[in-house]
C-alpha positions as CSV (number, residue, x, y, z in Angstrom):
1,M,0.0,0.0,0.0
2,K,1.2,3.6,-0.7
3,K,2.3,5.8,2.2
4,G,-0.7,8.1,1.8
5,F,-3.1,5.2,2.5
6,Y,-1.9,5.0,6.1
7,W,-2.6,8.7,6.7
8,I,-6.1,8.2,5.3
9,M,-6.5,5.3,7.8
10,A,-5.3,7.4,10.7
11,A,-7.6,10.3,9.8
12,Q,-10.6,7.9,9.3
13,F,-9.8,6.2,12.7
14,F,-9.9,9.4,14.7
15,S,-12.9,10.9,12.9
16,S,-14.9,7.7,13.3
17,L,-13.7,7.4,17.0
18,A,-15.1,10.8,17.7
19,D,-18.3,10.1,15.7
20,N,-19.1,7.0,17.8
21,A,-18.1,8.5,21.2
22,L,-20.3,11.5,20.4
23,L,-23.4,9.3,19.8
24,I,-23.2,8.0,23.4
25,A,-22.4,11.5,24.8
26,A,-25.4,13.0,22.9
27,I,-27.7,10.2,24.2
28,A,-26.5,11.1,27.7
29,L,-27.3,14.7,27.0
30,L,-30.9,13.7,26.0
31,V,-31.2,11.6,29.2
32,Q,-30.0,14.5,31.3
33,M,-32.7,16.7,29.6
34,Q,-35.3,14.0,30.4
35,S,-36.2,13.7,26.8
36,P,-38.7,10.9,25.8
37,D,-37.3,7.5,24.6
38,W,-38.4,7.9,21.0
39,M,-36.2,11.0,20.6
40,T,-33.0,8.9,21.0
41,P,-33.1,7.3,17.5
42,L,-33.9,10.8,16.1
43,L,-30.3,11.8,16.9
44,K,-29.2,9.5,14.0
45,F,-32.1,10.8,11.9
46,F,-31.0,14.4,12.2
47,F,-27.4,13.3,11.6
48,T,-28.4,11.5,8.4
49,I,-30.7,14.1,6.8
50,S,-27.6,16.0,5.4
51,Y,-26.5,12.8,3.6
52,V,-29.8,12.7,1.8
53,V,-30.4,16.4,1.1
54,L,-26.8,17.1,0.0
55,A,-26.2,13.9,-1.9
56,P,-26.5,15.6,-5.4
57,F,-23.9,18.2,-4.4
58,V,-21.2,16.5,-2.2
59,G,-20.0,14.3,-5.1
60,A,-19.2,17.3,-7.2
61,F,-17.7,19.0,-4.2
62,A,-15.4,16.0,-3.5
63,D,-14.3,15.9,-7.1
64,A,-13.9,19.7,-7.5
65,I,-11.1,20.2,-4.9
66,L,-8.3,18.0,-3.5
67,K,-9.9,15.3,-1.3
68,W,-7.6,15.8,1.7
69,K,-8.8,19.4,1.7
70,V,-12.4,18.2,1.7
71,M,-11.7,15.9,4.6
72,F,-10.0,18.7,6.6
73,I,-12.8,21.3,6.1
74,T,-15.5,18.8,7.0
75,N,-13.8,17.7,10.2
76,L,-13.9,21.4,11.2
77,V,-17.6,21.5,10.4
78,K,-18.0,18.6,12.9
79,V,-16.2,20.6,15.5
80,A,-18.6,23.5,14.9
81,G,-21.5,21.1,15.7
82,L,-20.0,20.2,19.0
83,V,-19.4,23.8,19.9
84,L,-23.2,24.3,19.3
85,M,-24.0,21.5,21.8
86,L,-21.7,23.1,24.4
87,I,-23.6,26.5,24.0
88,S,-26.9,24.8,24.7
89,V,-28.3,24.5,21.2
90,H,-30.7,21.5,21.2
91,P,-28.7,18.2,20.7
92,L,-30.8,17.1,17.7
93,L,-30.1,20.3,15.8
94,A,-26.4,20.4,16.8
95,Y,-26.0,16.7,15.9
96,G,-27.5,17.7,12.5
97,V,-24.5,20.1,12.0
98,V,-22.1,17.2,12.7
99,G,-24.0,15.2,10.1
100,L,-23.5,18.0,7.6
101,G,-19.7,17.6,8.0
102,A,-19.9,13.8,7.9
103,A,-22.0,13.9,4.7
104,A,-19.5,16.0,2.8
105,Y,-16.6,13.9,4.3
106,S,-17.7,10.5,3.1
107,P,-17.3,10.8,-0.8
108,A,-13.8,12.1,-0.2
109,K,-12.9,9.4,2.3
110,Y,-13.9,6.5,-0.1
111,G,-13.3,8.3,-3.4
112,I,-9.6,8.9,-2.5
113,L,-9.1,5.2,-2.3
114,T,-10.1,4.6,-5.9
115,E,-7.7,7.4,-7.0
116,L,-4.8,6.2,-4.9
117,L,-5.0,2.4,-5.4
118,P,-5.5,0.0,-8.4
119,P,-8.8,-2.1,-8.5
120,Q,-7.1,-5.3,-7.3
121,Q,-6.1,-3.6,-4.0
122,L,-9.6,-2.2,-3.4
123,V,-11.0,-5.2,-1.4
124,A,-7.9,-5.3,0.8
125,A,-8.0,-1.5,1.2
126,N,-11.7,-1.6,2.1
127,G,-11.0,-4.4,4.6
128,W,-8.3,-2.3,6.3
129,I,-10.5,0.9,6.2
130,E,-13.6,-1.0,7.4
131,G,-11.4,-2.8,10.0
132,T,-9.9,0.5,11.2
133,T,-13.3,2.1,11.2
134,V,-14.8,-0.7,13.2
135,S,-11.9,-0.7,15.6
136,S,-12.7,3.0,16.1
137,I,-16.3,2.2,16.6
138,I,-15.4,-0.3,19.3
139,L,-13.1,2.1,21.0
140,G,-15.4,5.1,20.3
141,T,-18.5,3.5,21.9
142,V,-16.3,2.3,24.8
143,L,-14.8,5.8,25.0
144,G,-18.2,7.4,24.9
145,G,-19.5,5.1,27.6
146,F,-16.4,5.8,29.7
147,L,-16.7,9.6,29.3
148,V,-20.3,9.6,30.6
149,S,-19.5,7.3,33.6
150,Q,-19.2,8.7,37.1
151,A,-15.5,7.9,37.3
152,A,-14.5,9.8,34.2
153,S,-16.9,12.8,34.8
154,G,-15.6,13.2,38.3
155,F,-12.0,13.5,37.0
156,L,-12.9,15.8,34.0
157,L,-15.2,18.1,35.9
158,G,-12.4,18.5,38.6
159,L,-10.0,19.9,36.1
160,P,-9.2,23.6,36.6
161,G,-10.8,26.1,34.3
162,L,-13.7,23.9,32.9
163,A,-16.4,25.5,35.1
164,A,-15.1,29.0,34.0
165,V,-15.9,28.1,30.3
166,G,-19.4,26.7,31.1
167,I,-18.5,23.0,31.3
168,N,-20.5,21.9,34.3
169,T,-22.1,18.5,33.5
170,T,-21.0,15.0,32.5
171,P,-22.2,15.1,28.9
172,E,-20.6,18.5,28.4
173,A,-17.2,17.3,29.7
174,A,-17.4,14.3,27.4
175,I,-18.2,16.5,24.3
176,L,-15.2,18.7,25.1
177,V,-12.9,15.6,25.0
178,I,-14.5,14.5,21.7
179,T,-13.9,17.9,20.1
180,L,-10.1,17.4,20.7
181,V,-10.3,14.0,18.9
182,Y,-12.0,15.7,15.8
183,L,-9.1,18.2,15.8
184,L,-6.6,15.4,15.8
185,A,-8.4,13.8,12.8
186,A,-8.1,17.2,11.0
187,L,-4.4,17.3,11.6
188,C,-4.0,13.8,10.0
189,N,-5.9,15.1,7.0
190,L,-3.1,17.6,6.4
191,R,-0.6,14.7,5.9
192,I,-2.6,13.1,3.1
193,P,-0.8,13.6,-0.3
194,D,-2.3,14.9,-3.6
195,T,-3.2,11.7,-5.6
196,G,-2.8,13.5,-8.9
197,A,-6.4,12.7,-9.9
198,R,-8.2,15.6,-11.7
199,Y,-11.7,15.7,-13.0
200,E,-13.3,18.1,-15.5
201,K,-14.7,21.3,-14.2
202,Q,-17.7,20.4,-11.9
203,K,-21.2,21.8,-12.5
204,T,-22.2,24.5,-10.0
205,R,-25.8,25.2,-11.1
206,L,-28.5,23.6,-8.9
207,V,-30.5,22.1,-11.8
208,A,-27.4,20.9,-13.6
209,L,-26.2,19.2,-10.4
210,L,-29.6,17.5,-9.8
211,V,-29.9,16.3,-13.4
212,D,-26.3,15.0,-13.2
213,F,-27.0,13.2,-9.9
214,A,-30.2,11.7,-11.3
215,H,-28.2,10.4,-14.3
216,C,-25.5,8.9,-12.0
217,T,-28.2,7.2,-9.9
218,K,-29.8,5.7,-13.0
219,V,-26.5,4.4,-14.3
220,L,-25.7,2.5,-11.0
221,W,-29.3,1.2,-10.6
222,T,-29.4,-0.1,-14.2
223,D,-26.0,-1.7,-14.1
224,K,-26.6,-5.5,-13.3
225,L,-23.7,-5.6,-10.8
226,G,-24.2,-2.1,-9.4
227,Q,-27.9,-2.7,-8.7
228,I,-27.3,-5.8,-6.6
229,S,-24.4,-4.3,-4.6
230,L,-26.3,-1.0,-4.1
231,A,-29.5,-2.8,-3.0
232,V,-27.5,-4.8,-0.4
233,T,-25.5,-1.9,1.0
234,T,-28.6,0.2,1.1
235,L,-30.4,-2.4,3.2
236,F,-27.3,-3.1,5.3
237,W,-26.7,0.5,6.4
238,G,-30.3,1.1,7.2
239,A,-30.4,-2.0,9.3
240,G,-27.0,-1.3,10.9
241,A,-28.0,2.2,12.0
242,T,-31.2,0.8,13.6
243,L,-29.3,-2.0,15.2
244,Q,-27.1,0.5,17.1
245,F,-30.2,1.6,19.0
246,I,-31.8,-1.8,19.2
247,V,-28.7,-3.2,20.9
248,L,-28.8,-0.3,23.5
249,K,-32.5,-1.0,24.1
250,W,-32.1,-4.8,24.2
251,A,-29.2,-4.5,26.7
252,E,-31.3,-2.3,28.9
253,H,-34.5,-4.5,28.6
254,A,-33.0,-8.1,28.5
255,L,-29.9,-7.6,30.5
256,G,-30.7,-4.7,32.8
257,L,-27.6,-2.6,31.8
258,D,-27.1,1.1,32.1
259,L,-25.9,3.3,29.1
260,T,-22.2,2.9,30.0
261,M,-22.4,-0.9,30.0
262,A,-24.8,-1.1,27.1
263,S,-22.2,0.9,25.0
264,V,-19.8,-2.0,25.6
265,M,-22.4,-4.4,24.1
266,Q,-22.4,-2.1,21.0
267,A,-18.6,-2.4,21.0
268,A,-18.9,-6.2,21.0
269,V,-20.9,-6.0,17.7
270,A,-18.3,-3.7,16.3
271,L,-15.5,-6.2,17.3
272,G,-17.3,-8.9,15.3
273,V,-17.6,-6.6,12.3
274,A,-13.9,-5.8,12.4
275,A,-13.0,-9.6,12.5
276,G,-15.5,-10.3,9.7
277,A,-14.2,-7.3,7.6
278,I,-10.6,-8.3,7.9
279,S,-11.4,-11.9,7.2
280,A,-13.3,-10.9,4.0
281,A,-10.5,-8.7,2.9
282,V,-8.1,-11.7,3.0
283,R,-10.4,-14.4,1.8
284,V,-12.9,-12.9,-0.7
285,P,-11.4,-11.5,-4.0
286,L,-13.4,-8.9,-5.9
287,K,-14.4,-11.5,-8.5
288,K,-16.1,-13.6,-5.8
289,S,-17.7,-10.7,-4.0
290,L,-21.3,-11.9,-4.7
291,S,-20.7,-15.3,-3.1
292,V,-21.4,-13.7,0.3
293,L,-25.1,-12.8,-0.4
294,P,-26.5,-15.7,1.7
295,L,-24.8,-14.3,4.8
296,G,-27.4,-11.5,4.7
297,V,-30.2,-14.0,5.3
298,G,-28.1,-15.5,8.2
299,M,-27.7,-12.0,9.7
300,G,-31.5,-11.6,9.8
301,L,-32.1,-15.0,11.3
302,T,-29.5,-14.4,14.0
303,T,-31.2,-11.0,14.9
304,V,-34.6,-12.7,15.2
305,A,-33.0,-15.2,17.6
306,L,-31.8,-12.3,19.7
307,A,-35.4,-11.3,20.4
308,F,-35.9,-14.4,22.5
309,F,-32.7,-14.0,24.6
310,N,-32.8,-12.5,28.2
311,R,-30.9,-13.0,31.4
312,E,-33.4,-15.5,32.8
313,L,-32.7,-18.0,30.1
314,L,-29.4,-19.1,31.6
315,P,-28.5,-20.3,35.1
316,D,-27.2,-17.6,37.5
317,V,-23.6,-18.7,37.3
318,Q,-20.7,-16.3,37.9
319,L,-17.5,-16.9,35.8
320,H,-14.1,-15.7,37.0
321,F,-11.5,-14.4,34.6
322,W,-8.5,-13.3,36.6
323,V,-9.8,-10.3,38.6
324,V,-13.0,-10.0,36.4
325,Q,-16.3,-11.6,37.4
326,L,-18.8,-12.1,34.6
327,P,-22.3,-13.7,34.7
328,L,-22.8,-16.6,32.3
329,Y,-25.7,-14.7,30.5
330,M,-23.3,-11.7,29.9
331,L,-20.7,-14.0,28.3
332,F,-23.3,-15.5,26.1
333,A,-24.7,-12.0,25.2
334,Y,-21.2,-10.8,24.2
335,G,-20.7,-13.9,22.1
336,F,-24.0,-13.3,20.4
337,M,-23.1,-9.7,19.6
338,V,-19.7,-10.6,18.2
339,F,-21.3,-13.3,16.0
340,I,-23.9,-10.9,14.5
341,G,-21.1,-8.4,13.9
342,A,-18.8,-11.0,12.2
343,L,-21.6,-12.0,9.8
344,A,-22.2,-8.3,9.0
345,G,-18.5,-7.5,8.4
346,Y,-17.8,-10.5,6.2
347,F,-20.9,-9.7,4.2
348,V,-20.6,-5.9,3.7
349,V,-16.9,-5.5,2.7
350,P,-17.1,-7.4,-0.6
351,M,-20.4,-5.7,-1.4
352,N,-18.9,-2.2,-0.7
353,A,-15.8,-3.0,-2.8
354,L,-17.9,-4.2,-5.7
355,L,-20.1,-1.1,-5.6
356,Q,-17.1,1.2,-5.5
357,H,-15.5,-0.6,-8.4
358,R,-18.6,-0.4,-10.6
359,G,-19.2,3.2,-9.6
360,Y,-15.6,4.1,-10.5
361,V,-15.8,2.2,-13.8
362,L,-19.1,3.8,-14.9
363,L,-18.9,7.3,-13.2
364,S,-16.2,8.9,-11.0
365,A,-15.0,8.3,-7.5
366,G,-16.9,11.2,-5.8
367,H,-20.1,10.9,-7.8
368,S,-20.5,7.1,-7.3
369,I,-20.0,7.4,-3.5
370,A,-22.5,10.2,-3.3
371,V,-25.1,8.0,-5.0
372,Q,-24.3,5.2,-2.6
373,N,-24.6,7.5,0.4
374,F,-27.9,8.9,-0.8
375,N,-29.5,5.4,-1.2
376,E,-28.0,4.1,2.0
377,N,-29.1,7.1,4.0
378,V,-32.7,7.2,2.7
379,S,-32.8,3.6,4.0
380,V,-31.4,4.8,7.4
381,L,-33.9,7.6,7.7
382,L,-36.9,5.3,6.9
383,M,-35.8,2.5,9.2
384,L,-35.0,4.9,12.1
385,L,-38.4,6.7,11.7
386,F,-40.1,3.3,11.7
387,Y,-38.1,2.2,14.8
388,A,-38.9,5.5,16.6
389,L,-42.6,5.0,15.8
390,L,-42.5,1.4,17.3
391,I,-40.9,2.8,20.5
392,R,-43.5,5.6,20.5
393,L,-46.3,3.0,20.3
394,N,-44.7,1.2,23.3
395,L,-44.4,-2.1,21.3
396,P,-42.5,-4.7,23.4
397,V,-38.7,-4.7,22.7
398,P,-38.6,-8.4,21.7
399,W,-41.4,-7.7,19.1
400,V,-39.4,-4.8,17.7
401,I,-36.2,-6.9,17.3
402,A,-38.1,-9.9,15.8
403,L,-39.8,-7.6,13.2
404,F,-36.5,-6.0,12.3
405,G,-34.7,-9.4,11.9
406,T,-37.6,-10.8,9.8
407,F,-37.5,-7.7,7.5
408,V,-33.7,-8.1,6.9
409,C,-34.1,-11.8,6.2
410,V,-36.9,-11.5,3.7
411,S,-35.3,-8.5,2.0
412,M,-32.0,-10.3,1.5
413,F,-33.8,-13.4,0.2
414,L,-35.5,-11.2,-2.5
415,V,-32.1,-9.7,-3.5
416,I,-30.7,-13.2,-4.0
417,L,-33.6,-14.1,-6.2
418,W,-33.0,-10.8,-8.1
419,Y,-29.3,-11.7,-8.6
420,R,-30.1,-15.2,-9.8
421,R,-32.6,-13.8,-12.4
422,N,-29.9,-11.4,-13.7
423,Q,-27.4,-14.3,-13.9
424,R,-29.8,-16.3,-16.1
425,E,-29.4,-13.6,-18.8
426,R,-25.6,-13.9,-18.8
427,D,-22.7,-14.1,-16.4
428,W,-22.4,-10.5,-15.3
429,T,-19.5,-11.3,-13.0
430,Q,-17.3,-11.3,-16.1
431,L,-17.4,-7.5,-16.0
432,I,-15.7,-7.3,-12.5
433,G,-12.2,-5.9,-13.0
434,E,-12.8,-4.1,-16.3
435,P,-11.2,-0.7,-16.8
436,R,-12.9,2.7,-16.3
437,H,-15.4,4.0,-18.9
438,E,-14.1,7.5,-19.5
439,E,-17.1,8.3,-21.8
440,H,-19.6,7.9,-18.9
441,H,-17.7,10.1,-16.5
442,S,-19.1,13.5,-15.8
């Protein structure tokens, strides 16, 4: 891998670390404000709105200027969102500003990979990026949980000068620390080299951008490989965003955990995703990427099984690991989370790499990632709204989880049928690895 790739990984690690710690801190802020339960998933909703609204424009933005500059600017936008939280702007609105930065960051983050590396290194690069991202999710959720714990807040709030700048509560102290992590990510962005990639002058008129985006969307959805990988990643990210909140709710309901401990359960899922992602990077070449489709059905079935698990199912046995004492049901729960995550990681990395490859072949790096983000985040918005509605209706948590798992299962089965129908026309996998179509690039 080229040297610049490692700076991209470092920048992505710190930015993602802060993103995930911030979610826990923002939830703690809502709890402190005594907000209703259904408002919690709306944090992610407000974060994601920018991805959908700005999708036609961020691809052109990412291709118009050097991608390291895009990443640097957008990390500073995230910092601005945290400052708004600290000056008492409502968490949902402030979190929306952080989402604005994240939406503009994403096409540059993934697009720079296709500029820097040849196609045959994309699955491996994606494995490392996803593995690094998921490592940062693990550490970020644990960091967020730790920062809102009594031990950390006691130390942070005791530091001289914090009260003088208006930092008086546990969530505020956590948000201040997370701001410093975003600034560290911005410094890493400054070390990313110019890839040498240049695109033709980007359109700046609103109508032209919308027409161009609609064209790019049509190209990916009508491509026989693009449509399958786009359908899968769209479903996966919607499901994954909802699963973040389901795990927190499940940990509270089935295991009786508080937010700090429930965030560790989220981290266990992320640990599994990291293992699955790295395994896929090593074992699944781009040509074989579609062989992982059945794992999506398995992921749905495993989630349905989760609905029936609670602490009463297993005997009250305490296990001792050196100085740590862990109930049997907790060990089983951690294992369950890691397994679901491993399925997800092994499943999504080849799909992501295939979609990026087809997007780069047919369009351009920034435009194809923007189309991907738009579709995935419409899915996130719809699934989060549906989940918030179920919570608002006070539907039992096991019912919510079972409905969610069944939806994933059935959807993935339909995608597999769709892929098989395409393959009966001709073997479309022969197109994997073909060079870029310059005539389609806009």
